[in-house]
Each structure stands twice: as structure tokens, then as C-alpha cells.
FINUGU-854815 format. One record per atom (N, C-alpha, C): y, z, x; atom name; residue in one letter; residue number from 0; chain. Coordinates in steps of 0.05 Angstrom, whole numbers, plus 32768, in hexadecimal, padded with zeros to 4 digits. Each point is the difference from the previous one (the first is absolute). Layout:
ATOM   north     up   east   atom   type   seq   mol
ATOM       Y      Z      X     CA      A   NUM     A
...
This chain:
ATOM   north     up   east   atom   type   seq   mol
ATOM    7FE8   8001   8012      N      M     0     A
ATOM    801E   7FFF   7FF0     CA      M     0     A
ATOM    8016   7FFF   800D      C      M     0     A
ATOM    800F   7FEF   7FFC      N      A     1     A
ATOM    801C   7FFC   8014     CA      A     1     A
ATOM    800C   8015   7FFD      C      A     1     A
ATOM    8017   8006   8009      N      K     2     A
ATOM    800B   8019   8007     CA      K     2     A
ATOM    801E   7FF0   7FEE      C      K     2     A
ATOM    8003   800E   7FED      N      T     3     A
ATOM    8021   7FFD   7FF4     CA      T     3     A
ATOM    801C   8005   8013      C      T     3     A
ATOM    8008   7FE4   8004      N      I     4     A
ATOM    8019   8011   800E     CA      I     4     A
ATOM    8016   8006   7FF5      C      I     4     A
ATOM    8008   8015   8004      N      E     5     A
ATOM    8010   8014   7FF5     CA      E     5     A
ATOM    8027   7FF3   800D      C      E     5     A
ATOM    8009   7FFC   7FF5      N      A     6     A
ATOM    801A   7FF7   800C     CA      A     6     A
ATOM    800A   8008   8019      C      A     6     A
ATOM    7FF6   801C   8008      N      T     7     A
ATOM    800E   800F   8014     CA      T     7     A
ATOM    7FE9   7FFC   801B      C      T     7     A
ATOM    7FED   7FEF   7FFE      N      D     8     A
ATOM    7FEB   7FFC   800F     CA      D     8     A
ATOM    800A   7FE5   8011      C      D     8     A
ATOM    8018   7FFB   7FFF      N      A     9     A
ATOM    8007   7FE4   801F     CA      A     9     A
ATOM    8005   800A   8012      C      A     9     A
ATOM    7FF0   7FFA   8016      N      N    10     A
ATOM    7FF6   8002   8014     CA      N    10     A
ATOM    8012   7FF6   8013      C      N    10     A
ATOM    801A   8000   8003      N      I    11     A
ATOM    8016   7FF2   8009     CA      I    11     A
ATOM    800B   8004   801F      C      I    11     A
ATOM    7FF4   801A   800B      N      G    12     A
ATOM    800B   8008   801C     CA      G    12     A
ATOM    8013   8017   7FF9      C      G    12     A
ATOM    8003   8008   7FE1      N      I    13     A
ATOM    8012   8011   8006     CA      I    13     A
ATOM    7FF3   8018   7FEA      C      I    13     A
ATOM    8007   8020   8008      N      S    14     A
ATOM    7FF5   8010   7FF2     CA      S    14     A
ATOM    8008   8003   7FE7      C      S    14     A
ATOM    7FEC   800F   7FF5      N      E    15     A
ATOM    8005   8005   7FDD     CA      E    15     A
ATOM    8016   8006   7FFC      C      E    15     A
ATOM    800B   8019   800B      N      S    16     A
ATOM    8015   800F   7FFE     CA      S    16     A
ATOM    801D   7FF7   8008      C      S    16     A
ATOM    7FFF   7FEA   8018      N      N    17     A
ATOM    8015   7FF0   7FFD     CA      N    17     A
ATOM    8001   7FE9   7FEA      C      N    17     A
ATOM    7FF1   7FFB   7FFA      N      K    18     A
ATOM    7FF8   7FE4   7FEB     CA      K    18     A
ATOM    800E   800D   7FE4      C      K    18     A
ATOM    7FF9   8018   8002      N      Q    19     A
ATOM    800B   800A   7FDF     CA      Q    19     A
ATOM    801F   800C   8007      C      Q    19     A
ATOM    8008   8007   8013      N      A    20     A
ATOM    8015   7FFC   8009     CA      A    20     A
ATOM    8012   7FF1   7FF6      C      A    20     A
ATOM    7FFE   7FEB   800A      N      V    21     A
ATOM    8011   7FE3   8001     CA      V    21     A
ATOM    7FF1   7FF4   7FE6      C      V    21     A
ATOM    7FF6   7FFF   7FF9      N      A    22     A
ATOM    7FFB   7FFD   7FD9     CA      A    22     A
ATOM    8015   8010   7FF3      C      A    22     A
ATOM    8001   801A   8006      N      G    23     A
ATOM    8014   800D   7FEC     CA      G    23     A
ATOM    8023   7FF3   800C      C      G    23     A
ATOM    7FFF   8001   8013      N      I    24     A
ATOM    801B   7FFE   8009     CA      I    24     A
ATOM    8007   7FD7   7FEE      C      I    24     A
ATOM    7FE7   7FEE   800A      N      L    25     A
ATOM    7FFF   7FE8   7FE9     CA      L    25     A
ATOM    800A   8006   7FE4      C      L    25     A
ATOM    7FEE   8018   7FF5      N      N    26     A
ATOM    8001   8000   7FE5     CA      N    26     A
ATOM    801B   8003   7FEF      C      N    26     A
ATOM    800F   800E   801B      N      Q    27     A
ATOM    8019   8013   7FF3     CA      Q    27     A
ATOM    800F   7FE4   8004      C      Q    27     A
ATOM    8002   7FEE   801A      N      L    28     A
ATOM    800D   7FED   7FFB     CA      L    28     A
ATOM    7FF7   7FE5   7FEF      C      L    28     A
ATOM    7FDD   7FFC   7FF4      N      L    29     A
ATOM    8007   7FF5   7FE4     CA      L    29     A
ATOM    8011   800F   7FEE      C      L    29     A
ATOM    7FF8   8016   7FFC      N      A    30     A
ATOM    8014   8009   7FE9     CA      A    30     A
ATOM    801A   7FFB   8006      C      A    30     A
ATOM    800E   8002   8011      N      D    31     A
ATOM    801E   7FFE   8006     CA      D    31     A
ATOM    8006   7FD8   7FF6      C      D    31     A
ATOM    7FF0   7FF5   800B      N      E    32     A
ATOM    7FFD   7FDD   7FFF     CA      E    32     A
ATOM    8001   7FFC   7FE6      C      E    32     A
ATOM    7FEC   8011   7FEF      N      T    33     A
ATOM    8000   7FF8   7FE4     CA      T    33     A
ATOM    8014   8008   7FEB      C      T    33     A
ATOM    800E   8018   800B      N      V    34     A
ATOM    801E   800A   7FEF     CA      V    34     A
ATOM    8012   7FE7   8007      C      V    34     A
ATOM    8004   7FFA   801C      N      L    35     A
ATOM    8011   7FF0   8008     CA      L    35     A
ATOM    8000   7FEB   7FEA      C      L    35     A
ATOM    7FEA   7FF6   8002      N      Y    36     A
ATOM    7FF6   7FE6   7FEF     CA      Y    36     A
ATOM    800C   8000   7FE4      C      Y    36     A
ATOM    7FF6   8015   7FF5      N      T    37     A
ATOM    8004   8004   7FE7     CA      T    37     A
ATOM    8021   7FFE   7FFB      C      T    37     A
ATOM    8010   8011   8014      N      K    38     A
ATOM    801E   8004   7FF0     CA      K    38     A
ATOM    8005   7FE2   800F      C      K    38     A
ATOM    7FFA   7FF1   8014      N      T    39     A
ATOM    8012   7FE7   7FFD     CA      T    39     A
ATOM    7FFA   7FEC   7FEE      C      T    39     A
ATOM    7FE3   8004   7FF9      N      R    40     A
ATOM    7FFC   7FF7   7FE4     CA      R    40     A
ATOM    8012   7FFE   7FE9      C      R    40     A
ATOM    7FFE   801C   7FFA      N      K    41     A
ATOM    8017   8001   7FEB     CA      K    41     A
ATOM    8023   7FFE   8001      C      K    41     A
ATOM    7FFA   7FFF   8024      N      F    42     A
ATOM    8025   7FF9   8000     CA      F    42     A
ATOM    8006   7FDD   8000      C      F    42     A
ATOM    7FE2   7FF5   7FFC      N      H    43     A
ATOM    8005   7FE4   8000     CA      H    43     A
ATOM    7FFE   7FFA   7FE3      C      H    43     A
ATOM    7FF8   800E   7FEA      N      W    44     A
ATOM    8005   7FFC   7FE0     CA      W    44     A
ATOM    800E   800B   7FF7      C      W    44     A
ATOM    800F   800B   8012      N      N    45     A
ATOM    801A   8015   7FF2     CA      N    45     A
ATOM    801E   7FF7   8010      C      N    45     A
ATOM    8000   7FF2   8010      N      V    46     A
ATOM    801A   7FF4   800F     CA      V    46     A
ATOM    800F   7FFA   7FED      C      V    46     A
ATOM    8013   8004   8004      N      E    47     A
ATOM    801A   7FF7   7FEF     CA      E    47     A
ATOM    8018   7FFA   8011      C      E    47     A
ATOM    8016   7FE7   7FF2      N      G    48     A
ATOM    8012   7FFD   8011     CA      G    48     A
ATOM    800D   7FED   800D      C      G    48     A
ATOM    800D   7FFD   800C      N      P    49     A
ATOM    800A   7FDE   800E     CA      P    49     A
ATOM    7FF0   7FFC   8014      C      P    49     A
ATOM    7FF0   8010   8009      N      S    50     A
ATOM    7FE5   7FF9   8018     CA      S    50     A
ATOM    7FE7   8001   7FF3      C      S    50     A
ATOM    8003   7FFA   7FE7      N      F    51     A
ATOM    7FE2   8006   7FF1     CA      F    51     A
ATOM    7FF1   7FEF   8008      C      F    51     A
ATOM    8002   7FE5   7FFF      N      H    52     A
ATOM    7FF2   7FE4   8006     CA      H    52     A
ATOM    7FF0   8009   8025      C      H    52     A
ATOM    8014   800A   800D      N      D    53     A
ATOM    7FFB   7FF9   8020     CA      D    53     A
ATOM    7FEB   801D   8006      C      D    53     A
ATOM    8009   8019   7FF1      N      L    54     A
ATOM    7FF3   8018   800A     CA      L    54     A
ATOM    7FDD   7FFB   7FEE      C      L    54     A
ATOM    8006   7FED   7FDC      N      H    55     A
ATOM    7FE9   800B   8001     CA      H    55     A
ATOM    7FED   7FF2   8008      C      H    55     A
ATOM    7FFD   7FDF   800D      N      I    56     A
ATOM    7FEF   7FF6   8014     CA      I    56     A
ATOM    8000   800F   8018      C      I    56     A
ATOM    8015   8012   8007      N      F    57     A
ATOM    8000   8008   8024     CA      F    57     A
ATOM    7FEA   8022   7FF2      C      F    57     A
ATOM    8002   8007   7FEF      N      F    58     A
ATOM    7FF0   801A   7FF6     CA      F    58     A
ATOM    7FDF   7FF2   7FFB      C      F    58     A
ATOM    7FFD   7FEB   7FF8      N      E    59     A
ATOM    7FE9   7FF8   7FFD     CA      E    59     A
ATOM    7FF0   7FF3   801B      C      E    59     A
ATOM    8013   7FF7   8007      N      K    60     A
ATOM    7FF1   7FF5   8027     CA      K    60     A
ATOM    7FF7   8022   8008      C      K    60     A
ATOM    8016   8012   7FFB      N      Q    61     A
ATOM    7FEF   801A   8013     CA      Q    61     A
ATOM    7FE9   800C   7FF1      C      Q    61     A
ATOM    8003   8003   7FE4      N      Y    62     A
ATOM    7FE2   800D   7FF6     CA      Y    62     A
ATOM    7FEC   7FED   7FFF      C      Y    62     A
ATOM    7FFD   7FE3   8005      N      T    63     A
ATOM    7FE9   7FF6   8007     CA      T    63     A
ATOM    7FFC   800D   8023      C      T    63     A
ATOM    8011   7FFA   800F      N      E    64     A
ATOM    7FFD   800B   801D     CA      E    64     A
ATOM    7FF1   8017   7FFA      C      E    64     A
ATOM    8009   8010   7FF8      N      L    65     A
ATOM    7FF9   8023   7FFD     CA      L    65     A
ATOM    7FE3   8001   7FF0      C      L    65     A
ATOM    7FF8   7FEF   7FED      N      A    66     A
ATOM    7FE7   7FF4   7FF6     CA      A    66     A
ATOM    7FE0   7FF7   8015      C      A    66     A
ATOM    8013   7FF3   8016      N      E    67     A
ATOM    7FF3   7FF7   8011     CA      E    67     A
ATOM    7FF5   8015   8014      C      E    67     A
ATOM    8013   801A   8002      N      I    68     A
ATOM    7FFC   8015   8011     CA      I    68     A
ATOM    7FEC   800F   7FF2      C      I    68     A
ATOM    8008   8006   7FEC      N      I    69     A
ATOM    7FF2   8013   7FF5     CA      I    69     A
ATOM    7FDB   7FF9   8005      C      I    69     A
ATOM    7FFE   7FEB   7FF4      N      D    70     A
ATOM    7FE3   7FEC   8006     CA      D    70     A
ATOM    7FF8   8009   8016      C      D    70     A
ATOM    8016   7FFB   801F      N      T    71     A
ATOM    7FF6   8007   8011     CA      T    71     A
ATOM    7FF6   801D   800D      C      T    71     A
ATOM    8011   8013   7FF4      N      V    72     A
ATOM    8000   8018   800A     CA      V    72     A
ATOM    7FE2   800E   7FF1      C      V    72     A
ATOM    8003   7FF3   7FE8      N      A    73     A
ATOM    7FE5   8011   7FF2     CA      A    73     A
ATOM    7FEB   7FEE   8014      C      A    73     A
ATOM    7FF6   7FE6   8005      N      E    74     A
ATOM    7FEA   7FFD   800F     CA      E    74     A
ATOM    8000   800D   801D      C      E    74     A
ATOM    8019   8009   800F      N      R    75     A
ATOM    7FF9   800A   8015     CA      R    75     A
ATOM    7FFA   801C   8002      C      R    75     A
ATOM    8003   800A   7FE5      N      I    76     A
ATOM    7FF5   801E   7FF7     CA      I    76     A
ATOM    7FE1   7FF5   7FFF      C      I    76     A
ATOM    7FF5   7FEB   7FF8      N      R    77     A
ATOM    7FE4   8001   7FF3     CA      R    77     A
ATOM    7FEC   7FF8   8022      C      R    77     A
ATOM    801B   7FE7   8014      N      K    78     A
ATOM    7FED   7FFD   8016     CA      K    78     A
ATOM    7FFE   801E   800B      C      K    78     A
ATOM    800E   8010   8008      N      I    79     A
ATOM    7FF7   801E   8009     CA      I    79     A
ATOM    7FF0   800C   7FF6      C      I    79     A
ATOM    7FF4   7FF9   7FE5      N      G    80     A
ATOM    7FE9   800D   7FF2     CA      G    80     A
ATOM    7FFF   8015   7FEA      C      G    80     A
ATOM    8029   7FFE   7FFA      N      H    81     A
ATOM    8001   8010   7FEB     CA      H    81     A
ATOM    800A   7FF8   7FE3      C      H    81     A
ATOM    8002   800E   7FF0      N      Y    82     A
ATOM    800D   7FF2   7FE9     CA      Y    82     A
ATOM    8022   8000   7FF6      C      Y    82     A
ATOM    8003   7FE8   7FED      N      A    83     A
ATOM    801C   8001   8004     CA      A    83     A
ATOM    8007   800D   7FE5      C      A    83     A
ATOM    8012   8006   8002      N      L    84     A
ATOM    800B   800F   7FE4     CA      L    84     A
ATOM    8007   7FF0   7FEF      C      L    84     A
ATOM    7FFC   7FFC   7FE4      N      G    85     A
ATOM    8002   7FF2   7FF2     CA      G    85     A
ATOM    800D   8005   7FDC      C      G    85     A
ATOM    800A   8014   8001      N      T    86     A
ATOM    800C   800E   7FE8     CA      T    86     A
ATOM    801F   8001   7FFF      C      T    86     A
ATOM    800C   8004   7FE6      N      L    87     A
ATOM    8021   8007   800A     CA      L    87     A
ATOM    7FFE   8019   8005      C      L    87     A
ATOM    7FF1   800E   7FF9      N      K    88     A
ATOM    8006   8022   7FFA     CA      K    88     A
ATOM    7FF6   8002   8025      C      K    88     A
ATOM    7FEB   7FF7   8007      N      Q    89     A
ATOM    8004   8005   801B     CA      Q    89     A
ATOM    8018   7FF4   8010      C      Q    89     A
ATOM    8007   7FE9   7FFD      N      Y    90     A
ATOM    801C   7FF3   8010     CA      Y    90     A
ATOM    800E   8013   8002      C      Y    90     A
ATOM    8009   800A   7FE1      N      L    91     A
ATOM    8015   8013   7FFB     CA      L    91     A
ATOM    7FFD   801D   8012      C      L    91     A
ATOM    7FE7   800A   7FFE      N      E    92     A
ATOM    8000   8014   800B     CA      E    92     A
ATOM    7FFD   7FFF   8020      C      E    92     A
ATOM    8000   7FE9   800C      N      E    93     A
ATOM    7FFE   7FFC   801E     CA      E    93     A
ATOM    801B   7FEF   800B      C      E    93     A
ATOM    800C   7FF4   7FF0      N      T    94     A
ATOM    8019   7FF9   8008     CA      T    94     A
ATOM    801B   8014   800E      C      T    94     A
ATOM    800E   7FEF   8012      N      S    95     A
ATOM    8016   8017   800A     CA      S    95     A
ATOM    801E   7FF3   7FEC      C      S    95     A
ATOM    7FF8   7FE6   7FF3      N      L    96     A
ATOM    8017   7FF7   7FF7     CA      L    96     A
ATOM    8004   8003   7FE1      C      L    96     A
ATOM    8014   7FFE   7FF5      N      T    97     A
ATOM    8003   800C   7FE1     CA      T    97     A
ATOM    8000   7FE1   7FF2      C      T    97     A
ATOM    7FF6   8004   7FE7      N      E    98     A
ATOM    8001   7FEC   7FE4     CA      E    98     A
ATOM    8020   7FFE   8003      C      E    98     A
ATOM    8005   7FEB   7FEF      N      H    99     A
ATOM    801D   8001   7FFF     CA      H    99     A
ATOM    7FF9   7FFA   7FDA      C      H    99     A
ATOM    8015   8013   7FF7      N      A   100     A
ATOM    7FF9   800C   7FEE     CA      A   100     A
ATOM    801D   7FF9   7FE7      C      A   100     A
ATOM    8012   7FEC   800F      N      D   101     A
ATOM    8017   7FFD   7FF2     CA      D   101     A
ATOM    7FFF   7FDD   7FF4      C      D   101     A
ATOM    800D   8001   7FF2      N      N   102     A
ATOM    7FF8   7FE1   7FF6     CA      N   102     A
ATOM    8015   7FFA   8000      C      N   102     A
ATOM    801F   8007   8002      N      G   103     A
ATOM    8019   7FF1   8004     CA      G   103     A
ATOM    800A   7FFD   801C      C      G   103     A
ATOM    7FED   7FFE   800E      N      S   104     A
ATOM    8010   8001   801D     CA      S   104     A
ATOM    800B   7FDE   8004      C      S   104     A
ATOM    8018   8007   8015      N      G   105     A
ATOM    8007   7FEA   800A     CA      G   105     A
ATOM    7FEF   7FF4   8011      C      G   105     A
ATOM    8011   7FE2   8005      N      S   106     A
ATOM    7FEA   7FF2   8014     CA      S   106     A
ATOM    8003   800B   8022      C      S   106     A
ATOM    801C   800D   8003      N      E   107     A
ATOM    8000   8007   8019     CA      E   107     A
ATOM    7FEC   801D   8005      C      E   107     A
ATOM    800D   8012   7FEB      N      A   108     A
ATOM    7FE8   800F   7FFD     CA      A   108     A
ATOM    7FE3   7FFD   8003      C      A   108     A
ATOM    7FF2   7FEC   7FF7      N      M   109     A
ATOM    7FE7   7FFB   8000     CA      M   109     A
ATOM    7FF8   7FF7   801E      C      M   109     A
ATOM    8013   7FED   800A      N      V   110     A
ATOM    7FFF   7FF2   8018     CA      V   110     A
ATOM    7FF7   801C   801A      C      V   110     A
ATOM    8015   8016   7FF4      N      Q   111     A
ATOM    8005   8012   801C     CA      Q   111     A
ATOM    7FE8   8012   7FF9      C      Q   111     A
ATOM    7FF2   800A   7FE9      N      E   112     A
ATOM    7FEA   8007   7FFC     CA      E   112     A
ATOM    7FED   7FF8   800B      C      E   112     A
ATOM    7FFA   7FE7   7FFD      N      L   113     A
ATOM    7FEF   7FF0   8016     CA      L   113     A
ATOM    8001   8001   8014      C      L   113     A
ATOM    8016   7FFC   800D      N      L   114     A
ATOM    7FFB   7FFE   801D     CA      L   114     A
ATOM    8001   8026   8007      C      L   114     A
ATOM    8006   8012   7FF5      N      E   115     A
ATOM    7FFF   801C   800A     CA      E   115     A
ATOM    7FE1   8006   8001      C      E   115     A
ATOM    7FEC   7FEB   7FF0      N      D   116     A
ATOM    7FE4   8004   7FFB     CA      D   116     A
ATOM    7FF6   7FF2   8014      C      D   116     A
ATOM    8005   7FF1   8006      N      H   117     A
ATOM    7FF4   7FEF   801B     CA      H   117     A
ATOM    800E   8013   8017      C      H   117     A
ATOM    8013   8001   8004      N      E   118     A
ATOM    7FFE   8015   8013     CA      E   118     A
ATOM    7FF7   801A   8009      C      E   118     A
ATOM    7FF6   8005   7FEA      N      T   119     A
ATOM    7FEB   801D   7FFE     CA      T   119     A
ATOM    7FE7   7FFB   8003      C      T   119     A
ATOM    7FF8   7FE6   7FFD      N      I   120     A
ATOM    7FE5   7FF4   8002     CA      I   120     A
ATOM    8002   7FFA   8023      C      I   120     A
ATOM    800F   7FEF   800A      N      I   121     A
ATOM    800B   7FF5   801D     CA      I   121     A
ATOM    7FFC   801F   8010      C      I   121     A
ATOM    800E   801A   7FFB      N      R   122     A
ATOM    7FFA   8019   8006     CA      R   122     A
ATOM    7FE7   800E   8002      C      R   122     A
ATOM    7FF1   7FF4   7FE6      N      F   123     A
ATOM    7FE4   8013   8002     CA      F   123     A
ATOM    7FEE   7FEC   8011      C      F   123     A
ATOM    8000   7FE6   8004      N      L   124     A
ATOM    7FF3   7FEC   8008     CA      L   124     A
ATOM    8005   800A   802A      C      L   124     A
ATOM    8018   8001   8000      N      R   125     A
ATOM    8006   8006   801D     CA      R   125     A
ATOM    7FF2   801C   800B      C      R   125     A
ATOM    800A   800F   7FEF      N      G   126     A
ATOM    7FF0   801D   8002     CA      G   126     A
ATOM    7FE5   7FF8   8007      C      G   126     A
ATOM    7FF2   7FF4   7FF2      N      N   127     A
ATOM    7FE3   7FFD   8002     CA      N   127     A
ATOM    7FF1   7FEE   801B      C      N   127     A
ATOM    800C   7FEA   8007      N      I   128     A
ATOM    7FFE   7FF4   8011     CA      I   128     A
ATOM    7FEE   800B   8019      C      I   128     A
ATOM    800E   8013   800B      N      D   129     A
ATOM    7FF6   8008   801A     CA      D   129     A
ATOM    7FE8   8015   7FFB      C      D   129     A
ATOM    8000   8013   7FE7      N      K   130     A
ATOM    7FE8   8007   7FFD     CA      K   130     A
ATOM    7FEA   7FF6   7FF5      C      K   130     A
ATOM    8001   7FE8   7FEE      N      F   131     A
ATOM    7FEB   7FF4   7FFC     CA      F   131     A
ATOM    7FF0   7FF8   8025      C      F   131     A
ATOM    8011   7FFA   800B      N      Q   132     A
ATOM    7FFA   7FF2   801D     CA      Q   132     A
ATOM    7FF6   8013   8008      C      Q   132     A
ATOM    800C   8018   800A      N      E   133     A
ATOM    7FFA   8014   8014     CA      E   133     A
ATOM    7FF1   801B   7FF2      C      E   133     A
ATOM    8009   800B   7FE8      N      K   134     A
ATOM    7FF4   8010   7FFA     CA      K   134     A
ATOM    7FDD   8000   7FF2      C      K   134     A
ATOM    800B   7FEA   7FF5      N      Y   135     A
ATOM    7FE2   7FF6   7FE8     CA      Y   135     A
ATOM    7FE9   7FE8   8010      C      Y   135     A
ATOM    8019   7FF9   8010      N      K   136     A
ATOM    7FEA   7FEA   8016     CA      K   136     A
ATOM    7FF3   7FEB   7FEA      C      K   136     A
ATOM    8018   7FF3   7FF5      N      D   137     A
ATOM    7FF8   7FED   7FED     CA      D   137     A
ATOM    801C   7FE6   8008      C      D   137     A
ATOM    7FF4   7FEF   8013      N      A   138     A
ATOM    801B   7FEF   8002     CA      A   138     A
ATOM    8006   7FE8   7FF0      C      A   138     A
ATOM    7FE3   7FF6   7FF3      N      G   139     A
ATOM    8008   7FF5   7FE4     CA      G   139     A
ATOM    8011   8008   7FEE      C      G   139     A
ATOM    7FFA   8015   7FF6      N      S   140     A
ATOM    8019   800F   7FEA     CA      S   140     A
ATOM    801D   8000   800F      C      S   140     A
ATOM    8002   800A   8015      N      A   141     A
ATOM    8017   8001   8016     CA      A   141     A
ATOM    8011   7FE2   8000      C      A   141     A
ATOM    7FED   7FE6   8007      N      D   142     A
ATOM    800C   7FE8   7FFA     CA      D   142     A
ATOM    8006   7FF8   7FE9      C      D   142     A
ATOM    7FF2   8006   7FEE      N      F   143     A
ATOM    7FF8   7FF8   7FE6     CA      F   143     A
ATOM    8026   8009   7FF2      C      F   143     A
ATOM    8003   8019   8004      N      I   144     A
ATOM    8015   8010   7FF5     CA      I   144     A
ATOM    801A   7FF6   8010      C      I   144     A
ATOM    7FFD   7FF4   801C      N      T   145     A
ATOM    8017   7FF1   800B     CA      T   145     A
ATOM    800B   7FEB   7FF6      C      T   145     A
ATOM    7FE1   7FF7   7FF5      N      G   146     A
ATOM    8014   7FE1   7FF4     CA      G   146     A
ATOM    8007   8008   7FE2      C      G   146     A
ATOM    7FFB   8013   7FF4      N      L   147     A
ATOM    800D   8006   7FEA     CA      L   147     A
ATOM    8017   800D   8000      C      L   147     A
ATOM    8009   800A   8017      N      L   148     A
ATOM    8018   800B   8008     CA      L   148     A
ATOM    8015   7FE8   8007      C      L   148     A
ATOM    7FF3   7FEC   8007      N      Q   149     A
ATOM    8018   7FEF   8003     CA      Q   149     A
ATOM    8007   7FEE   7FE3      C      Q   149     A
ATOM    7FE7   8006   7FF2      N      D   150     A
ATOM    800C   7FEF   7FE1     CA      D   150     A
ATOM    8010   8010   7FF4      C      D   150     A
ATOM    8001   801B   8003      N      H   151     A
ATOM    8011   800E   7FF3     CA      H   151     A
ATOM    8017   8002   800A      C      H   151     A
ATOM    8008   7FFD   8018      N      E   152     A
ATOM    801C   7FFC   8011     CA      E   152     A
ATOM    8002   7FE2   7FFB      C      E   152     A
ATOM    7FF6   7FEC   7FFA      N      R   153     A
ATOM    8011   7FE6   7FF8     CA      R   153     A
ATOM    800A   800A   7FDA      C      R   153     A
ATOM    7FEC   800B   7FF6      N      M   154     A
ATOM    8006   8000   7FE2     CA      M   154     A
ATOM    8021   8013   8002      C      M   154     A
ATOM    7FF6   801B   8014      N      A   155     A
ATOM    801C   8009   7FF8     CA      A   155     A
ATOM    8019   7FF4   800E      C      A   155     A
ATOM    7FFC   7FEA   800E      N      W   156     A
ATOM    8018   7FF8   800B     CA      W   156     A
ATOM    800C   7FEB   7FF0      C      W   156     A
ATOM    7FF1   7FF6   7FEF      N      M   157     A
ATOM    8007   7FF2   7FE8     CA      M   157     A
ATOM    8015   8014   7FEA      C      M   157     A
ATOM    7FF2   800D   7FFE      N      L   158     A
ATOM    8007   8018   7FE3     CA      L   158     A
ATOM    8020   8003   8020      C      L   158     A
ATOM    8007   800E   8010      N      R   159     A
ATOM    800E   800F   800A     CA      R   159     A
ATOM    8013   7FEA   8002      C      R   159     A
ATOM    7FFE   7FE5   8005      N      A   160     A
ATOM    8014   7FF0   8001     CA      A   160     A
ATOM    8011   7FF7   7FE4      C      A   160     A
ATOM    7FF0   8010   7FE4      N      M   161     A
ATOM    800E   7FFC   7FED     CA      M   161     A
ATOM    800B   8012   7FF9      C      M   161     A
ATOM    8001   8010   800B      N      V   162     A
ATOM    8013   801E   7FFB     CA      V   162     A
ATOM    8013   7FFE   8011      C      V   162     A
ATOM    8008   7FF3   8010      N      R   163     A
ATOM    8016   7FFE   8009     CA      R   163     A
ATOM    8017   7FF2   7FFF      C      R   163     A
């Protein structure tokens, strides 16, 4: 009888405790990315004013890119042998971002809030690159989040340019 392979049985040269720690950090990132995606999509739907058309298209481009990031983060968690979060309740428990509750925000406030969220994620990613590499001996995840850092820096730059 063949042994059932559990998610945590990935024999990839990283200790189970290190994989678990990395997966926990990546699940927090997954929660942050999902909240940012949802907020960006909400702003896409609800933006008003003279720059409606441009921002409507801009927000769509950003939430489409965030959807791809969410998928790659969840897949990275699976690659190291753990399960990705997948419920709204889990995301809200794990995120460091806040939901947007006000329906009447102006477009400048929307852009500013998204910029602040991207910068929060940038700091989070930057703070974990060396930890993944040195403390948890997971160069693959360190490289992975370095790429995400660059993606968020680009998106933040575009948002920052809009609020100047």
C-alpha cells in the first residue's frame, strides 16, 4: 500500500520548521495581496470624477496584475509543501492592511490609500528577503519575494506619480 503524501512531506532540502515559518509569512502576504486586490477592484468600480476613465482603466490593470501575484504566492506556498489560505475570514485575520469601508472617497484618496498599501507590502517583503535566505535557508522563496518587491515598487511608483 502506497503512503499518502501529506502537504508537508515535500523533501526539498529545507527543514519542516523552516518551511512552516516561510509558509506562515507567505500566507500573511497572500492575505495582504488579497485585501489589496479587493480594494483596488472596489476602487475600479466606484471611482468618479474628471479622471474616471483613466483611473478606471488604471485600477483594472493593477487588480489584474494583483490577481496574478495572488496566484503565484499561493502556488509558492504549495511548492514548499504547505496549504494556502483560501477564505475571506482567514485573509482578514492574517492581513496587516485594512479594508476600505467608505464608499464616497475621492479619486485622490483612493490613489493615496492604494499607494500606502503597496508601500506596506514593500516594507514587509524587504523585511523578509534576508530572513528567508539566511534564517530559513530558503533561497527560492527569497528570490520569489524579491521579484514581488520589484512588482510592488513599480506599481507604487505609478501611484506615487499620480498624487504629486
